[in-house]
N, C-alpha and C positions, 0 to 999 in steps of 0.2 A: 362524503368519496370514505370509500374504505382505503384502508393502509393499502391493499395490494394496487386498487387503481391509481393512489398515490404513485406508487413504487412504479408501475408504467409509463406514467402520465411522462415524471421525471425525466425518465431512462429514451421518452419518444424525444424528446427536449435535447439532452446533452449530447445524445448520441450522434447527430447532424454535426456537432461541433465540437467534438473530438475527431471525427473524421475528418473534417477539414484542416481541424490545428496539426494533426499526423500526417497527410498529405500532401497538404497541398500550403501549409503555413513553410516559406523557407527561413534554415536560419540567416541572421541571429534572431529573428521575431520567436520563432519557435524555441529557443532557448528560453528569451527574455520571458514568454509565457510560461515556459514548463518552470522560470525562478517565481514568475506571480504566483504559481499552483502552490508551490513548498512556502512559501511565506505565507499564502492562506490556512496552509496545514500547521505550521508552525504556531500560527496565534489560535487558532482551535486548538491545540494542544494543549497549550498556555495558559487557556483558558481553562477546559476540560480538568486542568491538575490541580489550578488555584496556585500560581508558579507564584512566589511573592517577588515583586520587583517585576513584573510581568512586561512592562512598558519598556523596561532597558533592554530585558533579554529580546525582544521583540524587535527592538531597533539594530541589535547588534546580530542577530538573526538574518534580520535582513538584509544588512550590509554582507557579511558573509556569505549569504546565497547569490547575491549577486559578483562578489567576485569568482565564486565557482563557475556561476554560468559564463561569464564573459573571461574571466581566465585559464578557462581547461582544467585540466589532470595536476599538474603539477602544486594546485593550492589545494587540493584534497587532504594533504596529511597537514597542513595548515590549517584548513577548518575544521577538523577533528581534534587537534588539540587543543583549539581556542572553544571548540563547543565543548569538550569534556573539563577545560578550566572553569568554563564559565557555568557549568552547572554544579561543579562540586563548590564553587561559592558561593551561590545561591543557597544551595542543600544546608550548608552552613549556617546561614540566617535561621533556621529554622531549628536550630538546638536549642534554645530557648524556651520555645513555642510547647506547648501540649501536644502531645498525640504522634510526640514526635516519629515513633516507629511508621505507624500509617503515612504517616506525611512522607517519610523518605524510602518506604514504600513504592508511592505512586510516583513520585520523582524516581525513581529507578525505572521503572516502568517506563516512563515517559521519555527517560532517556535513549531506553532501548530502543524505544518508537522514530527518533529522532537521528538514530545510527540508519537505520534503515530506511527510513525516507533519504535521507542523504544517501546511500547507492542507490536509491532509487532512480534521483536524478541524476548521477553520475552516470546509470547505466541507460537510464534513455537518451540523455545526453551523446553518449559513445554508440550505442549502437544508431542511434539517426545518421550518424553522419558516414556510416559503412554502408558498403550495396549489399542489399537485403534487409537493411535493419528495417526500415520501416515497416514492411509487411512483416516481418519475426515478430516487433512490436506489438501489431495489430490480432496476430494469432496468438501472442500470450496472452493479450486481451482477451479474446473472444475465448479462449481456453477456459479462463481463469471465469470469466460471466457466464457459460456453458456450467460448468462445476458448480457454482453456485444455485445456478437456478434448477438444476437436476436435484441438488443437495434442499434446497427450498422445498420443492412439492414432494418429491418420496420422502425425506424426514416426515410433512407434515401429514402424509396417509400410511405412512407404512412405519413409520421409526417407532420400536420399541426397545430400544438396547441404548441409551445416552452414552456417546464419546468420550464427553470428560464433564461430569454434572457439576462438577468442584469451580469451575469454570465459565461453563457454557451450556445450562441445563438443555437451550432448546435443539442441542446438534444430536443426532444420533451416528450409528455405526451404519443404518441403512441410508441415512443419506450420505454418507459417506463412500457406501458402497459404489451410490449411482455415480456422485459426483465425480470420482476417477476415471471411468470408461468414458464419461461425456466430457471431459476438460480434455482428455487426454485425445480422443476422435477430433474435438474442435479443432485446435491446435494445431493435430498433426496433419490433416488434411490441408488447413489454408499453409502450413508451411511447406510440405510435399504439391501444393498447385503455385504455389507463389515465387518459390524460392528453390526448387526442384532437390529438397531436402531429404538424403533417401528416407525410407518409409522406417527402417530400424531406427535409425540417429530420431525421427521426431517424435516417434513415441516412447523412445526412452528420457529424451529431454521433456515433453508434454507429463510424464510420470513426475520427473523432479518438481517440471511447473505446479501440478496440482498439488502434489503434497506440504512442499513450500508453503503455497497457498493457504493452505489449512491451516499451516502451524503458524501462518500471518494472522491469519482470522482468531487463532485460539490467543495469540499473544496480546492482539486488540481488545478482546473481549477480558482478559487478566488484568488489564490497566482500567476498563471499564469499573469491574468491579472491586476494584483494589479503590477507587473515588465513590464507589456509588454512583453511576452515572447509568442508563440505559444507552442514550445515544453519543456519540463523541461531542455532537454539536445538533444544528437545527436549518442548517443551510439549503439541504437538500431533502423537501418535502419526499416523505417514506422513503428513506433512505440514511435518513439522520444528519450526519456530517460527513464533511471529505475523506477523513479517517475510517469511518464505516463502508464506503465507496471501493474506497483502495485498500486497504487493511491487507488480503491476500494479495495482492501485487505490489505492495512494499517488498517484501522480500523473495518473491516468488520471480517476477520478471529481470532481476539483478543475478540469482541463481541459473535460471534458466539461458539468458541472454551471454552471459558470461562461461559457461557451460559450451552454445554453441559456439559461440568467437575461440573458445579452446580448442575446438575439435576442427574448424576451418583448415 
């Protein structure tokens, strides 16, 4: 089966599960499944950067994800402080090894991804609990997916000008030019229809969503380039790993969601 075929099949199998989880799984089960996703993504990230004492950090991260999901917002600061301290401690263990600069660079990228994973989980949990939050999450997901699909097909057919060749040679300016209207339109239509968001507001938040999503995609590409990996993992055939599938959503959904909450 071709890579495109694998992508389509994997998406067709995952989409119903995501819809059921988002619309029909109540809290606290919704929150615990979200925490389970965060643990899997954390383990994938640790394996990607070949983290020293990975099992120890994975255990600590699992405990902290559970605390965040169960305890709510007041534990956010504690989570950040403990995460930062743990990463510094583990980075210190690499100072005596060869290729220190390369390893530390990968570690810095990994910490950046962990911070966005944290804000993503926090934002999804918060949005799920407010009126209109569930369709907002759905609209954001559809907007990112639409922008990704448009960039992929238009970039392959018409891409000539590289967007950021040093980080991701496959991305083009032409793909971005298609991604923005496709993603903004898809998200804005759902938000306007499902939660009566004003059209101008929906378009503005949609632009933020797509552009921040592109930045998140590039950030994950920079991490993979730093560690010399093509994909973040092999969990999803045709898509790579979990981080490959949600790289754009990690920063985009919190940015768009918090902007929407601030404007209400």
